[in-house]
C-alpha positions in Angstrom: 20.7 -28.3 3.5 23.7 -26.8 1.8 21.8 -26.2 -1.4 19.0 -24.5 0.5 21.5 -22.2 2.3 23.1 -21.3 -1.0 19.7 -20.3 -2.4 19.0 -18.1 0.6 22.5 -16.5 0.7 23.3 -16.0 -3.0 21.0 -13.0 -3.6 22.3 -11.3 -0.5 25.8 -10.8 -2.0 24.3 -7.9 -4.0 23.8 -4.7 -2.1 20.7 -3.8 -4.3 19.1 -7.0 -3.2 19.7 -6.4 0.5 18.3 -2.9 0.2 15.4 -4.1 -1.9 14.6 -6.8 0.7 14.6 -4.4 3.6 12.4 -1.9 1.6 10.0 -4.7 0.6 9.6 -6.0 4.2 9.2 -2.5 5.7 6.7 -1.3 3.1 4.8 -4.6 3.0 4.4 -4.5 6.8 3.4 -0.8 6.7 0.8 -1.4 4.0 -0.5 -4.3 5.9 -0.8 -2.4 9.2 -2.7 0.5 7.6 -4.5 -1.9 5.4 -6.3 -3.5 8.4 -8.4 -0.2 8.6 -8.9 -0.3 4.9 -10.3 -3.8 5.0 -12.4 -3.2 8.2 -13.9 0.0 6.9 -14.6 -1.4 3.4 -12.2 1.2 1.8 -10.5 -1.0 -0.8 -11.9 1.0 -3.7 -10.8 4.2 -1.9 -7.3 2.8 -1.7 -7.3 2.0 -5.4 -8.6 5.4 -6.3 -6.1 7.1 -4.1 -3.2 5.2 -5.6 -4.2 6.2 -9.1 -5.1 9.7 -8.2 -1.6 10.6 -7.3 -0.3 9.9 -10.8 -0.6 13.6 -11.9 1.5 14.7 -9.0 4.1 12.1 -9.8 4.1 13.2 -13.4 4.6 16.8 -12.4 7.4 15.8 -10.0 9.1 13.9 -12.8 8.8 16.7 -15.4 9.8 19.5 -13.0 12.4 17.6 -11.0 14.1 15.9 -13.9 13.3 12.4 -12.6 14.7 13.2 -9.1 13.4 10.7 -6.5 13.0 13.6 -4.0 10.9 15.6 -6.4 8.7 12.5 -7.2 8.3 11.8 -3.5 7.5 15.5 -2.6 4.9 16.0 -5.4 3.5 12.5 -4.8 3.0 13.1 -1.1 1.3 16.5 -1.6 -1.0 15.2 -4.3 -1.8 12.1 -2.2 -2.9 14.1 0.8 -5.0 16.4 -1.3 -6.5 13.5 -3.2 -7.3 11.6 0.1 -9.0 14.6 1.6 -10.9 15.3 -1.6 -12.1 11.7 -2.0 -13.1 11.8 1.7 -15.1 14.9 1.1 -16.8 13.3 -2.0 -17.6 10.3 0.1 -19.5 12.2 2.7 -22.5 13.4 0.7 -23.8 14.5 -2.6 -26.3 13.2 -5.2 -23.9 10.7 -6.7 -23.1 7.4 -5.0 -19.7 7.2 -3.3 -18.2 4.6 -5.7 -19.4 6.6 -8.7 -17.9 9.9 -7.6 -14.6 8.2 -6.6 -14.5 6.3 -9.9 -14.9 9.5 -12.0 -12.2 11.2 -10.0 -9.5 8.6 -10.1 -10.1 7.7 -13.8 -9.7 11.3 -14.8 -6.7 11.8 -12.5 -4.9 8.8 -13.9 -5.6 9.9 -17.5 -4.2 13.3 -16.7 -1.1 11.7 -15.2 -0.6 9.6 -18.3 -1.0 12.6 -20.6 1.6 14.6 -18.5 4.1 11.7 -18.6 3.6 11.2 -22.3 5.1 14.6 -22.9 8.5 13.1 -22.0 10.4 11.1 -24.6 11.3 8.3 -22.2 7.8 8.1 -20.8 7.3 4.4 -21.6 10.1 3.3 -19.2 9.3 5.9 -16.6 5.6 5.1 -16.6 6.4 1.4 -16.2 8.4 2.2 -13.0 5.7 4.3 -11.6 2.9 1.8 -12.3 4.7 -1.4 -11.3 7.5 -0.3 -8.9 11.2 -0.6 -8.9 12.2 -2.1 -5.5 15.6 -3.2 -6.7 16.4 0.5 -7.4 16.0 1.5 -3.8 19.0 3.5 -2.5 20.3 4.2 1.0 18.6 7.7 0.9 15.3 6.0 0.0 15.7 3.5 2.9 16.3 6.3 5.4 13.2 8.2 4.2 11.2 5.0 4.3 12.3 4.3 7.9 11.4 7.8 9.0 7.9 7.9 7.5 7.2 4.3 8.5 8.1 5.1 12.1 5.9 8.2 12.1 2.9 6.3 10.8 3.3 3.5 13.3 3.7 6.0 16.2 0.4 7.8 15.1 -1.4 4.5 14.9 -0.3 3.5 18.4 -1.1 6.9 19.9 -4.6 7.1 18.4 -5.3 3.3 18.4 -8.5 3.7 20.6 -9.8 6.6 18.6 -9.3 4.8 15.2 -10.9 1.7 16.8 -14.0 3.5 17.9 -14.6 5.4 14.6 -14.1 2.2 12.6 -16.4 -0.1 14.7 -18.9 2.2 16.4 -19.3 5.7 14.9 -22.4 6.3 17.1 -20.3 5.7 20.2 -17.7 8.1 18.9 -20.3 10.8 18.6 -21.5 9.9 22.2 -18.0 10.3 23.5 -17.7 13.6 21.7 -14.7 12.5 19.8 -13.7 14.8 16.9 -14.6 12.1 14.4 -14.0 14.2 11.3 -10.5 15.0 12.5 -9.6 11.4 13.1 -11.3 10.3 9.8 -9.2 12.8 7.9 -6.1 11.7 9.9 -6.7 8.1 8.9 -7.1 9.2 5.2 -3.8 11.1 5.4 -2.0 8.0 6.9 -3.3 5.9 4.1 -2.2 8.5 1.6 1.3 8.7 3.0 1.6 4.9 3.1 0.7 4.8 -0.6 3.4 7.3 -1.5 6.0 5.7 0.8 5.4 2.2 -0.7 5.2 3.5 -4.3 8.7 2.4 -5.3 8.1 -1.2 -4.1 4.9 -2.2 -5.9 3.9 0.9 -7.9 0.6 2.6 -8.5 -1.1 -0.3 -10.3 -0.4 -2.9 -7.6 -0.6 -0.7 -4.5 -4.2 -1.6 -3.5 -3.2 -5.3 -3.4 -0.6 -4.7 -0.6 -3.1 -2.6 1.3 -5.8 -5.2 1.1 -4.6 -8.7 0.5 -2.5 -9.4 3.7 -5.1 -7.7 5.8 -7.9 -9.7 4.1 -6.0 -12.9 4.8 -5.5 -12.0 8.4 -9.3 -11.1 8.6 -10.1 -14.7 7.6 -8.1 -16.0 10.5 -9.0 -13.7 13.4 -11.5 -11.0 14.3 -9.5 -9.3 17.1 -7.9 -6.1 15.7 -4.5 -6.4 17.5 -4.1 -10.1 16.3 -5.3 -9.1 12.9 -2.7 -6.3 12.7 0.2 -8.5 13.8 -0.8 -11.4 11.5 -1.3 -9.0 8.6 2.2 -7.5 9.0 3.7 -11.0 9.3 2.0 -12.3 6.2 3.0 -9.1 4.2 6.7 -9.5 5.3 6.6 -13.2 4.3 5.1 -12.3 1.0 7.8 -9.6 0.4 10.7 -12.0 1.1 9.3 -14.9 -0.9 8.2 -12.7 -3.7 11.6 -10.9 -4.0 13.5 -14.2 -4.0 11.1 -15.6 -6.6 11.7 -12.5 -8.8 15.5 -13.0 -8.4 15.5 -16.6 -9.5 12.7 -16.5 -12.1 13.7 -13.1 -13.6 10.3 -11.5 -13.2 9.1 -8.1 -12.0 9.7 -7.8 -8.2 6.5 -5.9 -7.3 4.3 -8.3 -9.2 6.0 -11.3 -7.7 5.4 -9.9 -4.2 1.7 -9.3 -4.9 1.2 -12.7 -6.5 2.8 -14.3 -3.4 0.4 -12.5 -1.1 -2.5 -13.5 -3.4 -1.5 -17.1 -3.3 -1.4 -17.0 0.5 -4.9 -15.5 0.6 -6.3 -18.1 -1.8 -4.6 -20.9 0.1 -6.1 -19.8 3.4 -9.5 -19.3 1.9 -9.4 -22.7 0.1 -8.4 -24.5 3.4 -11.2 -22.8 5.2 -13.7 -24.0 2.6 -12.4 -27.6 2.6 -12.3 -27.6 6.4 -15.8 -26.2 6.6 -17.1 -28.9 4.1 -15.4 -31.7 6.0 -17.1 -30.6 9.2 -20.5 -30.3 7.7 
């Protein structure tokens, strides 16, 4: 018992670990909450494309802001919103299939971001932080900003819960009710975009889609009711954040990757148990 308590408390003697733990739990829960809509609407590829499409904005923020976190966040946020609305527009029509158009856009955007970052001498280190996150580098100012935007996103989801529910499950009913479906679809895209930027420092661009999709997908295996799915998804994401961060501390591995791997192991475990349980009942 004493050894287990020591394992739990030792990392908390460092302020950066406490801040990182808070940031990981909040961002993980936020990604999971928004991620329920990503999973239900089949938007996993959209989330991946969006995460990669903001890289040029992050690169410009880094180059013009001298590496300032505020500049990175501001440019990233603006780029994410524009990219979300642009991808949403591409998805609504055209001669190309949706996944083809999105694939072309995000591959080109990521390449542009890498080209811009490569103009900096220290681009290798900086690109690593952007791609894979730096949760242990979270400061007090970052936590405050995270809390503000997380609260705004949660409030909007609560306020427009019914509208998001209708456009996600029954678009025909939404039209019948004369809901401004385009407005709410764009608002949901913007919420996903803001979530991606807010959570960027925790898991980075490359791993972002995993936190949007994996906890929500795990919850989807266990329940079909949206409120229960949201609650379970947030709980699983928070658990993955805590376990992953502790694992990274003791194993000396990248924090963002450890968090994502933990969430993946939870998903695979639940799926495997379902398969075994289903086979045993057959």
